[in-house]
SESE-268825 format. One line per 10 residues: number of its first residue (from 1); for each residue x, y, z of C-alpha. Coordinates in Angstrom, 3 decimals, padded with zeros to 6 digits. Example, Ala and Ser with C-alpha at 12.3 -4.5 7.8 and 13.67 -1.06 7.14 Angstrom:
<atoms>
1) 012.300,-004.500,007.800  013.670,-001.060,007.140
</atoms>
This chain:
<atoms>
1) -024.315,-025.379,023.355  -021.874,-024.066,021.222  -022.106,-019.973,021.008  -023.222,-018.699,017.631  -020.522,-017.203,015.542  -020.147,-013.393,015.674  -020.752,-012.385,011.749  -018.477,-009.802,010.198  -019.340,-008.490,006.892  -017.148,-007.120,004.593
11) -017.515,-004.664,002.104  -016.117,-005.171,-001.300  -015.627,-008.861,-000.426  -014.600,-009.891,-004.306  -011.370,-007.525,-004.364  -007.410,-008.501,-003.086  -008.040,-007.748,000.426  -011.311,-009.193,001.017  -010.253,-012.726,-000.743  -007.975,-013.136,002.142
21) -009.859,-011.669,004.746  -012.047,-014.542,003.968  -009.765,-016.963,004.366  -008.236,-015.507,007.476  -011.475,-015.163,009.574  -013.771,-018.057,008.138  -013.181,-020.336,011.098  -013.676,-017.999,013.357  -016.879,-015.821,012.359  -019.559,-016.266,010.212
31) -018.609,-014.265,006.975  -021.321,-012.328,004.793  -020.292,-009.859,002.055  -021.086,-007.323,-000.159  -019.868,-005.697,-003.543  -020.958,-003.866,-006.626  -020.593,-007.425,-008.304  -021.904,-010.658,-006.953  -020.602,-014.455,-007.039  -020.641,-017.136,-004.933
41) -018.212,-017.698,-002.320  -018.103,-021.362,-000.840  -020.711,-020.926,001.314  -020.429,-017.169,002.198  -023.620,-014.961,001.730  -022.366,-012.317,-001.279  -025.048,-009.631,-001.620  -024.799,-007.165,-004.761  -024.833,-003.812,-003.166  -023.519,-000.240,-004.392
51) -022.755,001.329,-001.383  -023.306,004.783,-003.009  -026.767,003.979,-002.052  -027.533,004.526,001.381  -031.202,002.639,001.276  -029.293,-000.304,-000.566  -026.618,-000.202,002.212  -029.258,000.168,005.221  -031.622,-002.793,004.120  -029.039,-005.269,003.493
61) -027.473,-004.436,006.924  -030.711,-004.878,008.815  -031.488,-008.454,007.105  -027.597,-009.615,007.681  -027.445,-007.930,010.991  -023.525,-008.115,011.303  -021.852,-007.674,014.482  -018.884,-006.514,012.691  -017.839,-004.427,009.301  -014.692,-004.482,007.464
71) -014.967,-001.560,005.186  -012.473,-002.515,002.043  -014.630,-001.540,-000.788  -013.035,001.263,-002.396  -011.852,002.986,-005.620  -008.395,002.205,-005.483  -007.034,003.568,-009.084  -004.835,006.501,-007.900  -005.014,007.721,-011.382  -008.346,007.054,-012.106
81) -009.582,008.864,-009.173  -007.772,011.763,-010.432  -009.298,012.100,-013.849  -012.737,011.185,-012.317  -013.003,012.922,-009.093  -016.668,013.079,-008.730  -016.696,008.859,-008.998  -013.665,009.066,-006.600  -015.720,010.746,-003.984  -019.122,009.308,-004.322
91) -017.533,005.931,-003.727  -014.591,006.468,-001.112  -016.510,009.154,000.650  -020.035,009.089,000.296  -020.029,005.576,000.157  -018.329,005.324,003.374  -020.603,007.768,004.908  -023.266,005.535,004.183  -021.455,002.885,005.737  -020.639,004.231,008.862
101) -024.450,005.709,009.446  -025.439,002.414,008.894  -023.012,000.864,011.558  -023.817,003.066,014.097  -027.827,002.328,013.764  -027.271,-001.015,013.894  -024.766,-001.104,016.285  -021.987,-002.542,014.526  -018.408,-002.191,014.810  -016.503,-001.007,011.768
111) -013.088,-001.450,010.639  -012.274,001.064,007.888  -009.550,000.418,005.236  -007.693,003.766,004.534  -004.124,004.732,002.881  -000.541,005.974,003.181  -001.476,008.533,000.348  -003.143,010.891,003.298  000.366,012.096,003.542  002.544,014.204,001.799
121) 005.693,012.766,001.659  007.550,015.218,002.993  008.703,013.454,006.405  011.700,011.602,006.125  010.923,009.463,009.116  008.435,006.874,008.910  004.563,008.151,009.426  003.369,008.041,013.012  -000.683,007.817,013.549  -000.582,011.612,015.205
131) 001.271,013.103,012.166  -001.294,015.584,009.924  -002.461,014.454,007.124  -002.028,016.745,003.736  -002.778,014.277,000.625  -001.337,015.196,-002.813  -003.642,013.766,-005.014  -007.592,012.904,-004.882  -007.198,009.488,-003.761  -005.659,010.090,-000.972
141) -008.016,013.498,-000.548  -011.136,011.102,-000.675  -010.175,008.490,001.443  -009.375,011.021,004.054  -012.955,012.454,003.596  -013.910,008.604,004.595  -011.762,008.647,007.507  -013.356,011.913,008.723  -016.613,010.770,007.519  -016.426,007.528,010.234
151) -015.335,009.580,013.274  -018.456,011.856,012.719  -020.803,008.989,012.046  -019.877,005.879,013.691  -019.976,005.269,017.545  -017.548,002.121,017.605  -014.371,002.551,015.089  -010.717,001.349,014.020  -009.383,003.015,010.962  -006.606,001.319,009.415
161) -004.287,002.420,007.295  -001.889,000.194,005.022  000.306,000.746,001.892  001.199,-000.712,-001.698  -001.041,-003.514,-001.453  -000.240,-006.764,-003.239  -002.310,-009.846,-003.427  -003.461,-013.010,-005.404  -006.899,-011.580,-005.772  -006.363,-008.244,-008.489
171) -003.997,-006.528,-010.551  -001.257,-005.084,-008.477  002.561,-004.072,-009.099  003.864,-007.427,-008.383  001.655,-008.921,-011.227  002.654,-006.131,-013.547  006.183,-006.249,-012.874  006.290,-010.432,-013.814  004.079,-010.032,-016.849  006.160,-006.820,-018.295
181) 009.421,-008.729,-017.867  007.952,-011.513,-019.690  007.103,-008.638,-022.683  010.023,-006.236,-022.889  013.902,-006.278,-022.114  014.157,-003.203,-020.659  011.879,-001.831,-017.602  012.134,001.261,-016.325  010.342,002.096,-012.938  010.641,005.099,-010.231
191) 013.132,005.465,-007.800  012.008,008.493,-006.107  008.903,007.447,-003.831  009.467,005.123,-000.889  007.010,003.097,001.046  006.351,-000.232,002.660  004.791,-002.905,000.160  002.304,-004.883,002.248  000.653,-008.323,001.355  -002.894,-008.419,001.623
201) -002.450,-011.832,003.559  -000.377,-010.020,006.142  -003.130,-007.339,006.545  -005.709,-009.565,006.951  -003.697,-011.593,009.534  -003.408,-008.128,011.455  -007.132,-006.935,011.067  -007.938,-010.456,012.967  -005.344,-009.234,015.847  -007.083,-006.148,015.854
211) -010.350,-007.666,016.626  -008.938,-009.553,019.158  -006.713,-007.141,020.849  -009.290,-004.225,020.770  -012.984,-005.290,020.006  -012.507,-008.802,021.947  -010.542,-007.285,024.844  -012.954,-007.104,027.381  -012.900,-003.790,027.792  -016.562,-002.066,027.813
221) -015.017,001.283,026.589  -016.408,002.471,023.021  -013.370,001.882,020.806  -012.294,004.572,018.296  -009.008,004.274,017.428  -006.320,004.552,014.458  -003.473,002.474,013.403  -000.655,002.257,010.530  -000.029,-001.257,009.461  002.324,-002.796,006.851
231) 004.996,-004.959,006.325  008.119,-004.194,007.772  010.754,-002.285,006.045  010.286,-000.378,003.114  011.937,000.177,-000.590  011.039,002.535,-003.282  009.363,000.992,-006.923  012.223,000.363,-008.068  014.011,-001.506,-005.504  010.760,-003.428,-004.877
241) 011.038,-004.491,-008.949  014.434,-005.209,-008.543  013.480,-007.846,-005.786  010.819,-008.992,-007.557  012.780,-009.998,-011.192  015.270,-011.686,-008.591  013.154,-013.449,-006.907  011.946,-014.785,-009.716  014.913,-014.993,-011.565  014.175,-012.546,-014.560
251) 016.963,-011.404,-016.317  014.904,-008.165,-017.914  016.946,-004.547,-017.572  015.754,-002.623,-015.075  016.529,001.222,-015.046  015.977,003.578,-012.273  013.894,007.043,-013.344  012.891,010.017,-011.575  009.328,010.398,-011.182  009.037,013.594,-013.077
261) 009.756,012.115,-016.301  007.131,009.360,-015.640  003.581,011.275,-016.643  000.826,010.318,-014.738  -002.317,011.942,-013.609  -001.775,011.895,-010.010  000.909,012.811,-007.559  002.343,010.396,-005.195  004.141,011.414,-002.025  007.952,011.065,-002.204
271) 007.797,009.120,001.122  004.772,007.251,002.596  006.358,004.928,004.979  004.130,004.535,007.930  004.954,003.586,011.652  003.788,000.558,012.835  004.842,000.767,016.596  001.256,001.420,017.778  000.056,-001.742,016.099  002.976,-003.349,017.878
281) 002.165,-001.915,021.210  -001.453,-003.048,021.333  -001.837,-006.374,019.651  002.072,-007.443,020.849  002.412,-008.654,016.795  004.781,-007.162,014.440  004.249,-008.319,010.948  007.148,-009.890,008.633  009.385,-007.915,006.080  007.854,-006.600,002.973
291) 010.719,-008.912,001.230  009.467,-012.281,003.196  005.858,-010.926,002.361  006.710,-011.014,-001.265  008.356,-014.417,-001.109  005.068,-016.029,000.552  003.119,-014.021,-002.348  005.199,-015.530,-005.129  004.401,-018.922,-003.426  000.952,-018.690,-003.665
301) 001.294,-017.096,-006.995  003.177,-020.440,-007.846  001.182,-023.346,-005.957  -002.407,-020.758,-007.568  -001.547,-021.959,-010.911
</atoms>
């Protein structure tokens, strides 16, 4: 008799990463999901659940009994977090605490998706997992608090920090640049913030490899670890936007500007490139360049129209 597939529960399953996690994992695992908004997903059970309500989370987890949980649900609007700190903390910190607590109760393994914005940007070389976080904004602070709750409340977990995500199932920088380029003759984009754009398809593939390499490695030890995962290479937002326009053959003029002239509620780190070498060491895998990932995304956008 064929062995029953392990069940993986994805929080925030209707989000940008959730959509690609489904595609990546659905053939190997039984997938279920929770989200603040419910929708049918081709044979995948999607349950309406507010992660800030611990009882709701516990009831759903006890009913679905997942082997593993990928906690992708978050309040990711960086400026929105700065303007509504209570909401940011409730979702990103308390919500994560609830998920971690219930994972401990049910014995589920947890993968928590965190961010490069836990760093202050003072580094001049890519951040390693051993570097000390010092977030500049409320988004980074609440995601870091989520990391701390995972460490305090979950038994087996992986924390995965990633950066500058873009994907089909949601609003992102690539789509915004393409839309604005069709509306205006000139675009001003900041050129003093450097990071690693990361395609959600690449991140979903990396999470799949981490599950194989860590949780399914055959080791009996309790797994509690931290990984940095992004597409390789780095660029500024201006350089990213320039490549987006180039690959779409858009002639809109693009002008580099300093972030000091752009009025935004939340500060951003000037440098938040993350070092993927530990991920590469554990999985024997290297993510493609951000340029290649961007080409893949644009091809998917075209075929999705």
